[in-house]
C-alpha positions as CSV (number, residue, x, y, z in Angstrom):
1,M,0.0,0.0,0.0
2,R,2.9,2.4,0.6
3,I,3.8,2.5,-3.1
4,I,0.2,3.6,-3.9
5,N,0.5,6.5,-1.4
6,I,3.8,7.5,-2.9
7,I,2.5,7.5,-6.4
8,T,-0.7,9.4,-5.4
9,N,1.5,12.0,-3.5
10,E,3.8,12.4,-6.5
11,L,0.9,13.1,-8.9
12,I,-0.6,15.6,-6.5
13,L,2.7,17.4,-6.0
14,K,3.3,17.6,-9.7
15,K,-0.2,19.1,-10.2
16,Q,0.5,21.7,-7.4
17,K,3.8,22.6,-8.9
18,L,2.2,23.2,-12.4
19,E,-0.6,25.3,-10.9
20,N,2.0,27.4,-9.0
21,E,4.1,27.9,-12.2
22,L,0.9,28.8,-14.2
23,E,-0.1,31.4,-11.5
24,R,3.4,32.9,-11.6
25,T,3.4,33.0,-15.4
26,L,0.0,34.7,-15.5
27,N,1.1,37.3,-12.9
28,S,4.4,38.0,-14.5
29,I,4.6,41.6,-15.9
30,N,8.1,41.5,-17.3
31,K,7.5,39.0,-20.1
32,P,6.0,39.9,-23.5
33,I,2.3,38.9,-23.9
34,D,3.0,36.4,-26.6
35,E,5.5,34.6,-24.4
36,T,3.1,34.6,-21.5
37,I,0.3,33.2,-23.7
38,E,2.5,30.5,-25.1
39,K,3.9,29.4,-21.7
40,S,0.4,29.5,-20.1
41,I,-1.1,27.2,-22.8
42,E,1.8,24.9,-22.5
43,L,1.3,24.7,-18.7
44,V,-2.5,24.2,-19.0
45,N,-1.8,21.3,-21.4
46,K,0.6,19.7,-18.9
47,L,-1.8,20.3,-16.1
48,S,-4.6,18.7,-18.0
49,E,-2.4,15.6,-18.6
50,V,-1.5,15.3,-14.9
51,T,-5.2,15.9,-13.9
52,N,-6.3,13.1,-16.2
53,G,-3.5,10.9,-14.8
54,I,-4.8,11.4,-11.3
55,A,-8.3,10.5,-12.4
56,V,-7.1,7.3,-14.1
57,W,-4.9,6.5,-11.1
58,E,-7.9,7.0,-8.6
59,S,-10.1,4.9,-10.8
60,Y,-7.5,2.1,-10.9
61,I,-7.1,2.2,-7.1
62,N,-10.9,2.0,-6.7
63,T,-11.2,-0.9,-9.1
64,E,-8.4,-2.8,-7.3
65,N,-9.9,-2.2,-3.9
66,K,-13.2,-3.7,-5.0
67,K,-11.5,-7.0,-6.0
């Protein structure tokens, strides 16, 4: 069970880091707007991937627990 908790925590940490980086990117006033937009879209795509990964992982855990 310990490995399951480690994987869950790693996914959550990765999501939080991406959310923080997105927030810093959006609040940055020193970068050109095109760079901010491009970086924000890139981060949103990565965040979406991690969020979907968390959902799949939780579904897998729930399925395994029912067995």
